[in-house]
C-alpha positions in Angstrom: 16.6 18.7 -4.6 18.0 15.2 -5.5 16.9 13.8 -8.8 14.6 10.8 -8.7 17.5 8.6 -9.8 19.5 9.4 -6.7 16.6 9.4 -4.2 15.7 6.2 -2.4 12.4 4.7 -3.4 11.0 5.4 0.0 12.0 9.0 -0.1 10.6 9.4 -3.5 7.3 7.8 -2.4 7.0 10.0 0.7 7.7 13.1 -1.3 5.4 12.3 -4.3 2.5 10.9 -2.3 2.4 13.3 0.7 -0.7 15.1 -0.4 -2.6 11.9 -1.2 -1.5 10.4 2.2 -2.6 13.6 4.0 -6.0 13.5 2.3 -6.6 9.9 3.4 -5.4 10.6 7.0 -7.8 13.6 7.2 -10.7 11.6 5.8 -10.2 8.6 8.1 -9.2 10.9 11.1 -12.7 12.2 11.1 -13.9 9.0 12.8 -14.2 9.0 16.5 -12.8 5.6 17.3 -14.2 5.7 20.9 -17.7 5.5 19.3 -18.7 2.0 18.3 -20.7 3.1 15.3 -17.9 5.4 14.0 -15.3 2.7 14.5 -17.5 0.2 12.7 -17.8 2.6 9.8 -14.0 3.0 9.7 -13.5 -0.8 9.6 -16.1 -1.2 6.9 -14.4 1.3 4.8 -11.0 -0.4 5.3 -12.7 -3.7 4.4 -13.8 -2.3 1.1 -10.2 -1.4 0.3 -7.7 -3.6 2.1 -8.6 -7.0 0.6 -8.4 -5.5 -2.9 -5.0 -3.9 -2.2 -3.6 -7.1 -0.6 -4.7 -9.0 -3.7 -3.1 -6.5 -6.0 0.3 -6.7 -4.3 0.1 -10.5 -3.8 2.0 -11.4 -7.1 5.1 -9.8 -5.6 7.2 -12.6 -4.0 8.2 -10.3 -1.2 4.5 -9.5 -0.5 3.9 -13.1 0.2 6.3 -13.0 3.2 4.1 -10.4 4.9 1.2 -11.4 7.1 -2.2 -10.5 5.7 -4.5 -8.2 7.7 -7.8 -8.8 5.9 -8.5 -11.9 8.1 -8.0 -9.8 11.2 -10.3 -7.1 9.8 -13.0 -9.8 9.1 -12.6 -11.0 12.7 -13.0 -7.5 14.1 -16.1 -6.8 11.9 -17.6 -10.2 12.9 -17.2 -9.2 16.6 -19.2 -6.1 15.8 -21.9 -8.0 14.0 -20.8 -7.1 10.5 -19.8 -9.2 7.5 -17.0 -8.2 5.2 -18.4 -6.0 2.4 -17.4 -6.7 -1.2 -14.1 -5.2 -2.0 -13.9 -2.3 -4.4 -12.4 -3.2 -7.9 -8.7 -2.5 -8.0 -6.2 -3.4 -10.6 -2.9 -1.6 -10.7 -1.1 -3.5 -13.5 2.6 -4.4 -13.2 5.1 -5.1 -10.5 6.3 -1.5 -10.3 2.8 -0.4 -9.3 2.4 -3.3 -7.0 5.4 -2.1 -5.0 3.5 1.2 -4.7 0.5 -0.7 -3.3 2.8 -2.5 -0.9 4.2 0.8 0.4 0.8 2.1 1.2 -0.6 -1.1 2.7 2.4 -1.8 4.9 2.8 1.9 5.8 -0.8 1.8 7.0 0.2 -0.6 9.7 2.2 2.2 11.3 -0.8 4.5 11.3 -3.0 1.6 12.5 -0.9 1.2 15.6 -1.5 4.8 16.5 -5.2 4.5 15.8 -5.4 1.4 17.9 -4.6 3.4 21.0 -7.9 5.3 20.5 -10.0 2.2 20.4 -11.6 1.3 23.8 -10.8 -2.1 25.2 -14.5 -3.0 24.8 -14.1 -3.0 21.0 -12.1 -5.5 18.9 -8.8 -4.1 17.6 -6.9 -7.0 16.1 -6.7 -5.3 12.7 -5.5 -1.9 13.8 -3.2 -3.5 16.4 -1.4 -5.7 13.8 1.9 -4.0 13.9 5.1 -5.0 12.1 7.4 -7.5 13.8 10.9 -6.4 14.9 12.9 -5.2 11.9 10.0 -5.8 9.5 9.4 -2.2 8.4 13.2 -1.8 7.8 13.1 -5.0 5.7 10.2 -3.7 3.7 11.9 -0.4 3.1 15.1 -2.2 2.0 13.2 -4.5 -0.3 11.4 -1.6 -1.9 14.6 0.3 -2.4 16.3 -2.8 -3.8 13.5 -3.4 -6.2 13.7 0.2 -7.5 17.5 0.4 -7.5 18.2 -0.5 -11.1 15.0 0.7 -12.6 14.3 3.7 -14.8 12.1 6.8 -14.5 9.2 5.0 -16.2 9.3 2.2 -13.6 9.4 4.8 -10.8 6.4 6.6 -12.4 4.4 3.4 -12.2 5.6 2.8 -8.6 4.2 6.3 -7.7 1.0 5.7 -9.7 0.4 2.4 -7.8 0.9 4.2 -4.4 -1.4 7.1 -5.4 -4.0 4.7 -6.8 -4.0 2.9 -3.4 -4.5 6.1 -1.5 -7.4 6.9 -3.9 -8.8 3.4 -3.3 -8.9 4.0 0.5 -10.6 7.4 0.0 -13.1 5.9 -2.4 -13.9 3.2 0.2 -15.2 5.9 2.5 -18.1 6.3 0.0 
């Protein structure tokens, strides 16, 4: 196995957060998105996590180049007669951890695109349907790898901690 110093940040994140990612996918995968009540519950849970995660990563200059999805989530919830719930508290600390948050938040767009296919046309799906633009995921991966390139193991540990904390935030949002 490659050492963490020779692994790309993306490869390191995938390897180190796989269990946390699977746990979140399993928890959210239990929602039947063809059922309006279950879909509403999924969106409410995301609304408890996403604004907090987007705020946590916002200090990164690169994060400010990415379109926010919380407004789309608020629009979808409003269409379902729901207000945005208060976000869960979430503070990850430094920029290394913020890159971990960014990885999870932007990676969730990929999963959202797959979930959007399960949502009936009669339900709003702007949030789940908000996919990356052409080349955007590649740019995100490159920016993350560039940010980590000259950093040490302590920085990478904080990167991983930020990603795991974000997965934990989403699990906690389910209540």
